[in-house]
Legacy VTK file of the C-alpha trace (Angstrom):
# vtk DataFile Version 3.0
C-alpha trace
ASCII
DATASET POLYDATA
POINTS 200 float
0.116 0.436 -0.439
1.379 3.248 -1.008
1.541 5.970 2.096
1.004 9.897 1.819
3.119 9.851 4.575
3.556 7.892 8.062
3.784 9.341 11.131
7.534 8.425 11.859
8.769 10.675 8.826
6.284 13.492 9.640
8.515 14.520 12.485
7.599 17.078 15.272
4.267 17.780 13.468
2.766 14.562 13.959
0.637 15.187 16.886
-0.937 18.432 15.673
-1.515 16.136 12.598
-4.019 13.469 14.275
-5.660 16.160 16.251
-6.031 18.392 13.129
-7.082 15.112 11.283
-9.597 14.375 13.912
-10.534 17.984 13.940
-12.019 17.791 10.137
-12.675 14.366 9.680
-16.063 14.872 9.923
-16.156 17.013 8.317
-14.823 16.157 5.291
-16.708 12.684 5.360
-18.299 13.477 1.814
-14.926 14.174 0.077
-12.896 10.714 2.177
-16.276 9.051 0.388
-15.505 10.361 -2.476
-12.323 9.760 -2.593
-11.886 6.531 -1.953
-14.580 5.266 -4.256
-12.320 6.392 -7.015
-9.342 4.724 -5.708
-11.290 1.656 -4.988
-11.640 1.847 -9.281
-15.757 1.849 -9.422
-15.939 4.314 -12.261
-15.802 1.685 -15.568
-15.509 5.515 -17.228
-13.752 8.245 -16.478
-16.034 11.113 -17.224
-18.145 9.288 -13.488
-14.147 9.887 -11.859
-13.685 13.012 -13.375
-17.259 14.046 -12.223
-16.692 12.233 -8.347
-13.037 14.241 -8.215
-15.094 17.410 -9.303
-17.738 16.887 -6.626
-14.727 16.016 -3.950
-13.057 18.954 -4.665
-15.911 21.284 -4.529
-17.418 20.329 -1.120
-13.971 20.207 0.109
-13.054 23.804 -0.042
-16.690 24.460 0.584
-16.380 22.562 4.093
-13.598 23.920 5.055
-13.371 27.161 3.794
-15.401 30.277 6.060
-14.250 32.982 3.395
-17.230 34.668 0.934
-16.177 36.476 -2.321
-17.909 40.013 -0.203
-18.196 40.340 3.228
-21.091 39.646 4.237
-22.708 42.251 5.928
-22.184 44.050 2.589
-23.587 41.638 0.526
-27.088 40.952 2.772
-26.441 45.181 1.869
-26.389 44.749 -1.408
-29.439 42.153 -1.898
-31.826 44.723 -0.093
-30.588 47.741 -2.172
-31.609 45.391 -4.380
-34.756 44.283 -3.730
-35.727 47.984 -2.628
-34.558 49.224 -6.231
-36.573 46.410 -8.069
-39.763 46.577 -5.308
-41.808 44.701 -3.179
-43.553 42.255 -5.720
-40.030 41.386 -6.371
-38.751 40.645 -2.485
-39.580 36.770 -3.174
-38.250 35.722 -5.934
-35.015 37.798 -5.264
-34.918 36.838 -2.216
-34.302 33.262 -3.189
-32.569 34.005 -6.238
-29.472 35.919 -4.310
-29.342 33.593 -1.175
-26.896 32.081 -2.262
-25.330 34.404 -4.437
-22.191 35.302 -2.135
-20.356 31.751 -2.764
-16.843 30.952 -4.521
-17.771 29.629 -7.965
-16.313 26.053 -8.882
-13.321 27.856 -10.776
-12.170 30.077 -7.797
-12.235 26.935 -5.365
-9.804 25.106 -8.042
-7.399 28.468 -7.681
-7.307 28.545 -4.014
-7.066 25.372 -3.373
-4.238 25.618 -5.369
-2.094 27.985 -3.905
-1.199 25.729 -1.725
1.700 24.351 -4.174
1.496 27.032 -6.889
1.941 30.412 -6.729
-0.299 33.223 -8.744
2.194 33.231 -11.728
2.208 29.193 -12.183
-1.747 29.268 -11.727
-1.907 32.356 -14.567
0.372 30.016 -16.608
-2.270 26.746 -16.192
-5.676 29.177 -16.722
-6.099 27.417 -19.932
-5.627 23.737 -18.402
-7.476 25.446 -15.607
-10.591 26.297 -17.861
-10.669 23.238 -19.680
-11.693 21.029 -16.430
-14.468 24.048 -14.970
-16.010 23.783 -18.762
-15.922 20.170 -18.867
-17.308 19.438 -15.684
-20.200 22.395 -16.759
-20.797 19.941 -19.648
-20.993 16.922 -17.853
-23.373 18.382 -15.267
-25.878 20.733 -17.758
-25.335 17.954 -20.647
-25.928 19.829 -24.077
-26.563 17.134 -26.297
-26.119 18.796 -29.590
-22.171 19.294 -28.786
-21.794 15.846 -27.324
-19.505 14.054 -29.704
-16.869 17.553 -29.794
-16.997 17.231 -26.410
-16.042 13.879 -25.616
-13.253 13.913 -28.393
-11.496 16.271 -26.630
-12.360 14.902 -23.082
-11.162 11.072 -24.064
-7.550 12.489 -24.908
-7.293 14.853 -21.659
-9.638 13.184 -18.899
-6.612 11.306 -17.271
-4.500 14.807 -17.102
-7.933 16.236 -15.409
-8.316 14.087 -13.085
-4.875 13.406 -12.182
-4.344 17.012 -11.282
-7.836 16.664 -9.061
-6.814 13.985 -6.824
-3.478 16.209 -6.437
-5.304 19.179 -5.410
-7.806 17.188 -3.076
-4.366 15.696 -1.364
-2.806 18.750 -0.919
-5.580 20.210 -0.161
-6.209 18.348 2.978
-2.099 17.820 3.661
-2.635 21.537 4.545
-5.683 21.608 6.446
-3.885 19.376 8.415
-0.135 20.825 8.770
-0.880 24.773 7.430
2.704 24.140 6.501
2.856 24.921 2.814
6.796 23.894 2.353
5.801 20.271 3.507
3.061 19.887 2.246
4.774 20.930 -1.480
8.189 18.364 -0.329
5.834 15.353 0.183
3.668 16.029 -3.233
7.328 16.218 -4.925
8.425 13.014 -3.554
5.133 11.076 -4.219
5.497 9.110 -7.283
2.298 8.015 -8.169
1.800 12.308 -8.881
2.336 11.602 -12.366
0.905 15.130 -13.053
3.782 17.152 -14.502
2.786 20.572 -13.885
1.893 20.446 -10.236
LINES 1 201
200 0 1 2 3 4 5 6 7 8 9 10 11 12 13 14 15 16 17 18 19 20 21 22 23 24 25 26 27 28 29 30 31 32 33 34 35 36 37 38 39 40 41 42 43 44 45 46 47 48 49 50 51 52 53 54 55 56 57 58 59 60 61 62 63 64 65 66 67 68 69 70 71 72 73 74 75 76 77 78 79 80 81 82 83 84 85 86 87 88 89 90 91 92 93 94 95 96 97 98 99 100 101 102 103 104 105 106 107 108 109 110 111 112 113 114 115 116 117 118 119 120 121 122 123 124 125 126 127 128 129 130 131 132 133 134 135 136 137 138 139 140 141 142 143 144 145 146 147 148 149 150 151 152 153 154 155 156 157 158 159 160 161 162 163 164 165 166 167 168 169 170 171 172 173 174 175 176 177 178 179 180 181 182 183 184 185 186 187 188 189 190 191 192 193 194 195 196 197 198 199
C-alpha cells in the first residue's frame, strides 16, 4: 500500500497532524467517501471518475472555508438595495435567487486550493488547463446533447490529466488543512511517485 506520509516521517508535527485530522474528519467525510470510491476503481468510465473528483474537490473547499467573495454584511446590504430598487413584488423571487449568490464559483475554489502548491504566476500560466476542467465539469453537469461528440473527442484524450490534477488538488489541500505548512505539503507532493501530473 502507498501512503502519503507516515507518522514516523511526519517529525515533530505528527501530534498536531493527528489532532487536526480528527478535527476535520467529519466535516470532510463526503470528500473522503468520493475519493475512496475513486481509488477503489469503482468507476468504469473516466467521466464518472472526473465528476466524482470534481464534486469531492468542491465539497472539500466549501466545507472547510468560511470565507466569502464579499463580506457578509456588504452582501446583505447589496441584496437589500437590489430588492428595494426592484420593488416589493419581486422580493420573494430575488431573495430566493440571491440567497446563495455570495459563494465562490467552482473555478475560484479550484484556484484557491491550488495556491497551496502553486504561485499566482503558475496558476495564471495554467489558466487554459484549469478552464478546460471547469468547462468539462459544466458540460457533464448540464449536458448539452448537441455538442456531445465534439466534447468527448477532446475529453477522452485529456481526461486522465484532468483526473490526476483534481486528485493532486484534493490530497494537497487536505495535507495543508492538517499541517498549515505549505513547504511540507509541497515536499510531500514532489516526492510522491504516483502523482504524475508534471505541472504540480
